[in-house]
C-alpha positions, 0 to 999 in steps of 0.5 A, a space after each residue: 598117824 600124826 594129827 593135823 597142821 594148822 597154818 596159825 594154831 590157836 594157842 588155847 586148845 591146838 586143834 583148829 585154825 585161830 580165827 582172831 586176837 585175844 587180848 594177843 593171844 590168837 584162839 579160835 573159834 571156841 576158844 574166844 566164846 569159852 575165855 569171854 562167857 567164863 569172865 561172866 560165868 565167874 561174876 555169876 556164881 554166887 546166883 548159881 549156887 543161891 547159898 544165901 536163899 531157901 534151899 531148892 528154890 532158886 533166887 530172880 534176878 532182873 536183867 535190863 535188855 536195850 537191844 543194845 550190843 552190851 546187854 544182847 551179848 550178856 544176854 545170850 550168855 545167861 541164857 547160855 548159862 540158864 541151860 546148863 542148869 536145867 541140864 543137870 539134875 542134880 546141880 544147885 537151884 540157880 537163879 531165873 533171869 526176868 528180863 525187862 525191856 523199855 520200849 525204844 520207841 518211847 524212849 527216842 525218836 527210832 520206830 517200834 521195835 516189835 520185832 526184836 521183843 518177837 526174836 528175843 522170846 523165840 532166841 531167849 525161850 528160858 527167860 520172862 520177858 515183859 516190855 514197859 513204855 517210859 511213862 510207866 515211870 508214873 504208875 510204877 513210881 508213884 512219887 515221881 510226879 512229885 519229885 518230877 514237879 520240885 526238880 522241874 520248879 516253878 515254871 514247870 506244870 505238870 499237867 494232869 489231864 494229858 497221857 501220860 506220855 504227853 507229860 513225860 515228853 514235857 517235863 523232858 523237853 523242860 531240861 535244856 542240855 545235853 548233858 542234862 538230858 542225858 543225867 535225868 534220863 539215866 536218873 528216870 531210867 534207873 527209877 523205873 528199872 530198880 521199881 518194877 524189880 522190886 515189884 516182881 521180888 527179884 533179888 538183884 539187877 544184872 546190867 549189861 554194861 561192859 568194861 569201856 562203858 563202865 570206865 566211860 561211865 566212871 568218868 563222865 560221873 566223877 566229871 558231873 559231880 556223882 562221885 558218891 555214886 560211882 559205888 552203886 553205877 559202877 561197883 558191884 553190891 548194894 545200892 541205894 533201894 536194898 537192891 544189890 547192883 551186878 556187871 558181869 561184863 566188868 572184865 570185857 572190853 566192846 571190841 571183845 563183845 562185839 566179836 563175840 555177837 560176830 559168832 552167832 548171826 540171831 545176835 547180828 539180827 537183834 542188835 540194835 547198833 550203837 549210833 556212831 558220832 561224828 567226828 565233825 559233832 561240835 563237842 558243845 552239842 554233845 553231852 558228857 557221858 558221851 564224849 566220854 563214852 567216845 574218848 574211852 572207845 578210841 583210847 581203849 585201842 591204844 591202852 586198853 589196860 589203861 581203861 580196866 584199871 578205871 573200873 577194877 579202882 571203881 569196884 573197891 570202892 566200897 559202900 558199906 563204909 557210908 554212914 548209915 542215917 546219910 540222906 539221900 537225894 529224892 531225884 536220882 538215890 544218891 548218897 548225900 555226905 555234906 547236903 544234909 537240909 537239901 532235896 537234891 544232890 549237887 549233881 542233880 540240882 545243877 542239873 534242874 531247868 534254872 541251874 543247867 540252860 
């Protein structure tokens, strides 16, 4: 009996109609999911096998979840890996996933997302979840108070009689330009996540940045004078804090993750969409990070290979070639090759209130 004929067969399995085009290839839903998920599986293989850790002991990985498209899709993929990992009786020990959520309402002017926290725990029961506030940085990073005071300069006074929420808000308000505000916030968020990872004895931090976001981050970091931090803010490997940073979505574009999420209604319910920048928004009101992200998303659709080469080139940077006695910025942790006697790196110095206004 002849098989069923399809008007637009999937080029991989030939057993179903194609659902969409992936890199000029027409694929059905199942083959699309398989292709995209395998990109992440390969990047997580070292943790699944866990050959460097104690035998029969799972390594612990920290995963920061922002409820954005990329991190939500990656969590979905990683949970599928955990399900497969736990279903095999004689499989390698694999990894445990500790999911950290910095409550969005403590960072931006948005409502508290209690529904998201409840939903994510229901959807991914094999993970452990912790929700903290942005101002918890004062508790998790003991020296951050002194660092902030030095960074903001003499005009800023940290009033310890106020709540941590008020203190952090006062510090962030002292930063003037859009680029500096974004830059400072990202540095603080990284410090907070790293501190939590160390508190939980995590081996590595798994970041949910797509290739599009990594390309934008690479271009923005170079423009801001953060070229030395590309080795760990974009490339897989060891960070200045003695923790591995890994970016499993580095081979996938934002548009591909959006298509993946479209196959799973539960992800649509969870994801907080990125705020769309109006075409009428004045360039001077945008940060360098926002400008680069807008550029990558628009040009990436036309020239995806170029954007992929940006992150592939950045990933070739070898942090092991950095001298062991190099000093580090007390605010962001970046290496300071030619600034041995400075407290802050060049990029952080540019973001300080005295220089960024």
